[in-house]
C-alpha positions as CSV (number, residue, x, y, z in Angstrom):
1,M,109.2,145.8,115.8
2,K,105.8,146.0,117.4
3,T,102.7,145.0,115.4
4,K,99.3,146.5,115.8
5,P,96.7,144.1,117.2
6,S,94.2,142.9,114.6
7,R,90.6,143.9,115.1
8,I,89.2,141.4,112.7
9,P,88.7,138.6,115.3
10,A,86.6,140.9,117.5
11,R,84.4,141.9,114.6
12,A,84.1,138.2,113.5
13,R,83.1,137.2,117.0
14,R,80.4,139.9,117.3
15,P,77.7,138.4,115.0
16,R,78.2,135.0,116.7
17,A,77.8,136.5,120.1
18,I,74.6,138.3,119.0
19,L,73.3,135.1,117.5
20,W,73.9,133.2,120.8
21,A,72.3,136.0,122.8
22,A,69.2,136.1,120.5
23,A,68.9,132.3,120.7
24,G,69.1,132.4,124.5
25,V,66.4,135.2,124.8
26,A,64.1,133.3,122.3
27,T,64.5,130.0,124.3
28,L,63.8,131.7,127.6
29,G,60.8,133.5,126.2
30,F,59.4,130.2,124.7
31,L,59.9,128.4,128.1
32,V,58.1,131.3,129.9
33,A,55.2,131.2,127.4
34,L,54.8,127.4,127.9
35,E,54.9,127.9,131.7
36,C,52.1,130.5,131.5
37,V,50.0,128.2,129.3
38,A,50.5,125.2,131.6
39,R,49.6,127.4,134.6
40,G,46.4,128.4,132.8
41,Y,45.4,124.7,133.0
42,G,46.3,124.5,136.6
43,L,49.5,122.4,136.1
44,P,53.2,123.2,136.4
45,G,55.2,124.0,133.3
46,P,58.7,123.2,132.2
47,I,60.4,125.9,134.3
48,T,58.6,124.7,137.5
49,H,59.4,121.0,136.7
50,H,63.1,121.9,136.2
51,A,63.4,124.0,139.3
52,R,61.7,121.5,141.6
53,E,64.2,118.8,140.7
54,V,66.9,120.8,142.5
55,V,65.4,119.6,145.8
56,F,62.5,117.2,145.2
57,A,62.7,113.7,143.7
58,P,63.3,114.0,139.9
59,D,61.1,112.4,137.3
60,S,64.0,110.9,135.4
61,G,67.4,110.3,137.1
62,P,69.1,108.8,134.0
63,L,68.1,111.8,131.9
64,L,69.8,114.1,134.5
65,Y,72.9,112.1,134.5
66,A,72.9,112.1,130.7
67,G,72.8,115.9,130.9
68,L,75.7,115.8,133.3
69,A,77.7,113.6,131.0
70,L,77.2,116.0,128.1
71,S,78.2,118.9,130.4
72,M,81.4,117.1,131.4
73,V,82.8,117.0,127.8
74,V,84.3,120.4,128.5
75,L,86.2,119.2,131.6
76,T,89.5,117.4,132.0
77,W,89.5,113.8,133.2
78,R,90.5,114.9,136.7
79,Q,87.6,117.4,136.8
80,R,85.2,114.7,135.4
81,L,86.1,112.4,138.3
82,V,85.5,115.2,140.8
83,A,82.2,116.1,139.2
84,A,80.9,112.5,139.0
85,G,82.0,111.9,142.6
86,A,80.3,115.1,143.8
87,A,77.1,114.2,141.9
88,I,77.0,110.7,143.5
89,G,77.8,112.0,146.9
90,I,75.0,114.6,146.7
91,D,72.5,111.9,145.6
92,V,73.5,109.6,148.5
93,A,72.9,112.5,150.9
94,F,69.5,113.1,149.4
95,F,68.7,109.4,149.4
96,L,69.4,109.2,153.1
97,V,67.3,112.2,154.0
98,R,64.4,111.0,151.9
99,W,64.6,107.5,153.4
100,A,64.6,109.0,156.9
101,A,61.7,111.3,156.1
102,G,59.7,108.6,154.2
103,A,59.6,110.8,151.1
104,E,59.4,109.8,147.4
105,M,62.7,108.1,146.4
106,N,64.6,108.8,143.2
107,F,68.0,110.0,142.1
108,G,69.4,112.7,139.9
109,N,69.5,115.8,142.1
110,G,73.3,115.5,142.4
111,A,73.7,115.5,138.6
112,L,71.6,118.7,138.3
113,W,73.6,120.4,141.2
114,V,76.9,119.7,139.5
115,V,75.7,121.0,136.1
116,L,74.5,124.2,137.8
117,G,77.9,124.3,139.7
118,I,79.8,124.2,136.4
119,A,77.8,127.3,135.3
120,V,78.5,129.1,138.6
121,V,82.2,128.3,138.4
122,A,82.3,129.6,134.8
123,V,80.7,132.9,135.8
124,T,82.7,133.5,139.0
125,R,86.1,131.8,138.4
126,R,86.7,131.8,134.7
127,T,87.1,134.5,132.0
128,G,87.2,134.8,128.2
129,A,87.1,131.7,126.0
130,E,87.3,129.3,129.0
131,R,84.2,130.8,130.6
132,L,82.3,130.6,127.3
133,L,83.3,126.9,126.9
134,L,82.1,126.0,130.4
135,L,78.8,127.9,129.9
136,K,78.2,126.0,126.6
137,G,78.8,122.7,128.4
138,A,76.5,123.5,131.2
139,G,73.9,124.9,128.8
140,L,74.0,121.7,126.7
141,G,73.3,119.6,129.7
142,L,70.5,121.8,131.0
143,L,68.9,122.0,127.5
144,L,68.8,118.2,127.2
145,V,66.7,118.1,130.4
146,A,64.7,121.3,129.6
147,G,63.9,119.8,126.1
148,H,62.3,116.8,127.8
149,K,60.3,118.9,130.2
150,T,59.2,121.1,127.3
151,G,58.0,118.1,125.3
152,D,55.9,116.9,128.3
153,T,54.3,120.4,128.5
154,W,53.6,120.4,124.8
155,L,51.9,117.1,125.0
156,L,49.7,118.3,127.8
157,I,48.7,121.4,125.8
158,T,47.8,119.2,122.8
159,S,45.5,117.1,124.8
160,K,43.8,120.1,126.5
161,T,43.4,122.3,123.4
162,R,42.5,119.8,120.7
163,P,39.2,118.1,121.8
164,T,38.9,116.3,118.4
165,V,41.5,114.2,116.5
166,L,42.0,113.5,112.8
167,D,42.7,109.8,113.0
168,P,40.0,108.7,110.4
169,Y,41.8,110.9,107.8
170,V,45.2,109.4,108.5
171,A,43.8,105.8,108.7
172,L,42.3,106.3,105.3
173,A,45.5,107.8,103.8
174,D,47.4,104.9,105.3
175,H,45.6,102.5,102.9
176,A,47.9,103.9,100.3
177,L,50.8,102.2,102.1
178,G,49.0,99.0,102.8
179,D,48.1,99.7,106.5
180,P,51.5,98.8,107.9
181,S,50.6,99.4,111.5
182,W,48.0,96.6,111.4
183,L,50.5,94.2,109.9
184,A,53.3,95.2,112.2
185,G,50.9,94.9,115.2
186,R,50.1,91.3,114.4
187,I,53.8,90.5,113.9
188,V,54.7,91.9,117.3
189,E,51.8,90.0,119.0
190,A,53.1,86.8,117.4
191,T,56.6,87.4,119.0
192,E,55.4,87.8,122.6
193,P,56.9,88.1,125.1
194,I,60.5,88.6,123.8
195,G,59.7,90.9,120.8
196,P,57.6,93.4,122.7
197,F,60.1,93.5,125.6
198,L,63.0,94.4,123.3
199,L,61.1,96.9,121.3
200,H,59.8,98.7,124.5
201,L,63.4,98.8,125.7
202,V,64.7,100.4,122.5
203,Y,61.7,102.7,122.2
204,G,61.9,104.1,125.7
205,Q,65.7,104.6,125.7
206,L,66.0,106.7,122.5
207,P,67.1,109.8,124.5
208,L,69.9,107.8,126.2
209,A,71.1,106.5,122.8
210,A,71.2,110.1,121.5
211,A,73.2,111.1,124.5
212,L,75.7,108.3,123.9
213,V,76.1,109.3,120.3
214,G,76.5,112.9,121.3
215,L,79.2,112.0,123.8
216,Y,81.0,110.1,121.0
217,Q,80.9,113.2,118.8
218,L,82.0,115.6,121.5
219,R,84.7,113.4,123.0
220,H,87.5,115.8,121.8
221,V,86.0,119.0,123.2
222,A,88.1,119.0,126.3
223,V,91.3,118.7,124.3
224,E,90.5,121.1,121.4
225,R,88.7,123.5,123.8
226,R,85.9,124.1,121.3
227,F,82.7,122.4,120.2
228,P,82.4,120.9,116.7
229,A,80.5,123.0,114.3
230,H,77.6,120.5,114.2
231,H,76.6,117.6,116.3
232,L,73.6,115.4,117.1
233,V,72.4,117.1,120.2
234,R,71.6,120.3,118.4
235,T,69.3,118.6,115.8
236,F,67.8,116.4,118.5
237,L,66.7,119.4,120.6
238,V,65.4,121.4,117.6
239,I,63.3,118.4,116.4
240,G,61.8,118.2,119.9
241,L,61.1,122.0,119.9
242,L,59.5,122.3,116.5
243,G,57.7,118.9,116.1
244,P,55.0,119.4,118.8
245,A,54.0,122.6,117.1
246,V,52.8,120.4,114.2
247,Y,50.7,118.3,116.6
248,M,48.6,121.4,117.3
249,V,47.9,121.7,113.5
250,F,47.3,118.0,112.9
251,P,46.2,116.3,116.1
252,V,46.3,112.5,115.9
253,V,46.4,109.9,118.7
254,G,47.4,106.7,116.8
255,P,45.6,103.4,115.9
256,V,46.1,101.8,119.3
257,Y,44.0,104.6,120.9
258,A,41.6,105.5,118.1
259,Y,40.9,101.9,117.0
260,G,42.3,99.8,119.8
261,A,41.6,98.8,123.4
262,D,43.9,101.5,124.8
263,G,41.4,104.1,123.7
264,G,38.8,102.8,126.1
265,A,35.3,104.3,125.7
266,W,36.7,107.0,123.3
267,A,37.9,104.5,120.7
268,V,35.9,104.0,117.5
269,G,36.1,100.3,118.1
270,H,38.5,97.7,119.5
271,L,39.8,96.7,116.1
272,W,43.6,97.2,116.1
273,P,45.5,95.1,115.0
274,D,43.1,92.4,113.9
275,T,40.6,94.2,111.8
276,L,40.8,97.2,109.5
277,P,38.3,99.9,110.3
278,S,35.6,100.6,107.7
279,I,35.7,104.4,107.2
280,G,33.3,106.2,104.8
281,A,33.6,110.0,104.7
282,P,36.2,110.9,107.4
283,Q,35.2,113.3,110.1
284,P,37.1,114.5,113.2
285,I,36.3,112.4,116.2
286,P,36.1,113.6,119.9
287,F,38.7,112.2,122.2
288,D,39.7,112.5,125.9
289,G,41.6,115.3,127.4
290,I,44.5,113.2,128.6
291,T,46.0,111.3,125.6
292,P,48.6,113.4,123.8
293,R,48.0,114.1,120.1
294,N,51.5,113.3,119.2
295,C,51.5,111.2,116.0
296,M,51.9,113.6,113.1
297,P,54.8,113.6,112.4
298,S,56.4,110.6,114.2
299,L,59.1,112.3,116.2
300,H,60.5,109.0,117.4
301,T,61.1,108.3,113.7
302,A,62.6,111.7,113.2
303,W,65.0,111.2,116.1
304,A,65.9,107.7,115.0
305,V,66.7,108.9,111.5
306,T,68.9,111.7,112.9
307,L,70.6,109.2,115.1
308,F,71.2,107.0,112.0
309,V,72.6,109.9,110.0
310,H,75.0,111.0,112.7
311,T,76.4,107.5,113.2
312,R,77.4,107.1,109.5
313,K,80.9,108.6,110.1
314,G,81.5,106.8,113.4
315,S,83.2,103.5,114.1
316,R,81.8,100.2,112.8
317,A,80.1,99.5,116.1
318,M,78.5,102.9,116.1
319,R,77.2,102.5,112.6
320,W,75.7,99.1,113.4
321,A,74.1,100.6,116.6
322,G,72.6,103.4,114.6
323,T,71.1,101.0,112.1
324,F,69.7,98.8,114.8
325,W,68.1,101.7,116.6
326,L,66.5,103.0,113.4
327,V,65.0,99.6,112.5
328,A,63.9,98.8,116.0
329,T,62.3,102.2,116.5
330,L,60.4,102.0,113.2
331,S,59.2,98.5,114.2
332,A,58.1,99.7,117.6
333,T,56.2,102.8,116.4
334,L,54.2,100.6,114.1
335,G,54.0,97.4,116.0
336,F,52.7,99.0,119.2
337,G,50.1,101.0,117.3
338,Y,51.6,104.3,118.3
339,H,51.7,105.6,114.6
340,Y,50.4,105.1,111.2
341,G,52.7,104.4,108.2
342,V,52.1,107.9,106.8
343,D,53.3,109.3,110.1
344,L,56.7,107.7,109.5
345,V,56.9,109.1,106.0
346,A,56.3,112.6,107.3
347,G,58.8,112.0,110.2
348,V,61.6,111.1,107.8
349,V,61.0,114.2,105.7
350,F,60.8,116.4,108.8
351,A,64.0,115.0,110.3
352,L,66.1,115.5,107.1
353,T,64.8,119.0,106.6
354,V,65.7,120.0,110.2
355,E,69.0,118.2,109.9
356,A,69.8,120.0,106.6
357,A,69.0,123.4,108.2
358,M,71.2,122.7,111.2
359,R,74.0,121.4,109.1
360,S,73.7,124.4,106.8
361,L,74.3,126.7,109.8
362,A,77.6,125.0,110.3
363,H,78.6,124.7,106.7
364,G,77.4,128.2,105.7
365,W,74.1,129.0,103.9
366,D,74.4,128.9,100.1
367,R,72.0,128.2,97.2
368,S,72.2,124.5,97.6
369,A,71.3,124.7,101.3
370,T,68.4,127.0,100.7
371,W,67.0,124.7,98.0
372,L,67.4,121.7,100.1
373,V,65.6,123.1,103.1
374,A,62.9,124.7,100.9
375,H,62.3,121.4,99.1
376,G,62.0,119.5,102.4
377,T,59.6,122.1,103.8
378,V,57.4,122.0,100.6
379,V,57.3,118.2,100.6
380,F,56.4,118.1,104.3
381,T,53.6,120.6,103.8
382,V,52.2,118.8,100.7
383,L,52.1,115.5,102.7
384,L,50.1,117.1,105.5
385,V,47.7,118.7,103.0
386,A,47.2,115.4,101.2
387,Y,46.5,113.5,104.4
388,R,43.9,116.0,105.3
389,R,42.3,116.8,101.9
390,L,42.8,113.6,99.8
391,P,42.5,110.6,102.2
392,Q,39.6,109.0,100.3
393,E,41.4,109.3,96.9
394,M,44.6,107.9,98.5
395,A,42.6,104.9,99.8
396,A,40.8,104.4,96.5
397,Y,44.0,104.4,94.4
398,P,46.8,103.0,96.6
399,W,48.7,101.8,93.5
400,A,49.1,105.5,92.5
401,Y,49.4,107.3,95.8
402,G,51.5,104.8,97.6
403,P,54.4,105.1,95.2
404,L,53.9,108.9,95.1
405,L,54.4,109.1,98.9
406,L,57.5,107.0,98.8
407,L,58.9,109.0,95.8
408,A,58.3,112.3,97.6
409,M,60.1,111.0,100.7
410,A,62.9,109.6,98.4
411,S,63.3,112.9,96.7
412,V,64.2,114.5,100.1
413,V,66.5,111.7,101.0
414,H,68.3,112.0,97.6
415,G,68.5,115.7,97.9
416,Y,70.0,115.5,101.3
417,L,72.6,112.9,100.3
418,R,73.6,114.7,97.2
419,T,73.9,118.2,98.8
420,T,75.8,117.0,101.9
421,A,78.1,114.9,99.7
422,R,78.9,118.1,97.8
423,W,79.6,119.9,101.0
424,G,81.9,117.1,102.1
425,T,84.1,117.7,99.0
426,T,84.4,121.4,99.9
427,A,87.1,122.4,102.4
428,A,85.5,123.5,105.6
429,P,86.6,126.9,107.0
430,E,89.2,126.7,109.7
431,P,87.8,127.5,113.1
432,H,88.8,130.8,114.6
433,R,91.5,130.6,117.2
434,E,92.7,133.3,119.5
435,P,96.0,134.9,118.3
436,Q,99.0,133.7,120.4
437,P,101.7,136.1,121.5
438,P,105.0,135.6,119.8
439,Q,107.3,133.2,121.7
440,P,110.8,134.5,122.5
441,R,113.6,132.8,120.5
442,P,116.0,130.6,122.5
443,E,119.3,132.2,123.3
444,P,122.2,130.6,121.4
445,V,124.5,128.5,123.5
């Protein structure tokens, strides 16, 4: 007897398709807006940077190959070997042409060409779910690179549009935590040259570490033919998208620039990390139009916290690696004078709030998810207001405000752990699968 085909799957897929389309349009509009702003300052924006790397020497070859690696999670092993070989072959060809022409040398064009090729094959040679899977893979790789370009443009905008910085306010508020950047700076100086070398290596390769963890989480995509409901790369990209917007509201350059030798003539004094600055009534101070105002919150801290969270369910080696990267990143952000201690507190709250929102999209929004995200947002806002409006009080009463800052951060950590643990005890909904046609029964012998 024939059965009528069910229309429920089509209806279930429609809202998800609308959501993906809306996200794509919003992302494209955001990139176009950043491109226009950058052009207004006479500099290329993220779209131009991305497009020129199809032919010209890329800025970051490892990042492009990390994007290719993420795109290849949707391919079979044979297809991965073909894609990797094609990328290397194209890069060799570019290398020879540039060498002969005496042009700038770098690699990574081949990786970008292959990622774009995956998208072209998806549109021209595949249909249905297989096309969607390939497009998601290519989009993931392109978004990783585009996110990096977008961050660079954001930093440019902060330096051009914010002529003054709020470092005196943050430096005063940091007294509540005991000025950890000055202490960490002296410790790092005492461990030269090995300590700074290792911390620079960890600090600079955080995107590569995120790509490796993302590959670990997405290792079964080619077999299951679907992406997991939630993975690290999603949160990593959203943090990089939203964080720089806060830089525009709270521009800070960091102690090594505002109070150290790296600030040059714009620095208040060359005090960091040996001498604490004497600050009376804090006032915004003018600074150059080159240094990014990228301290509040500390996005390196936010990314490292997210990396740590996503390695908790991995292998023992993965868990140890996540712990090491978190500790080393926090040490580097303070020890190199890139951030104040209060930046790190705000970065932890920001990271867990974004992670909670992204995890809620996969789990399903409920009352606990709403309260968790709302609580993190309120705490983050209160921290920024306190740093701006109460820095003198925080410096005068560190025994009161220091514990309050840590308790506020701990409340978000506790709320995240409690809520996600409750979600873990709830059975996750089964992913939708396409209905399979009935198989004919074998004929009896």
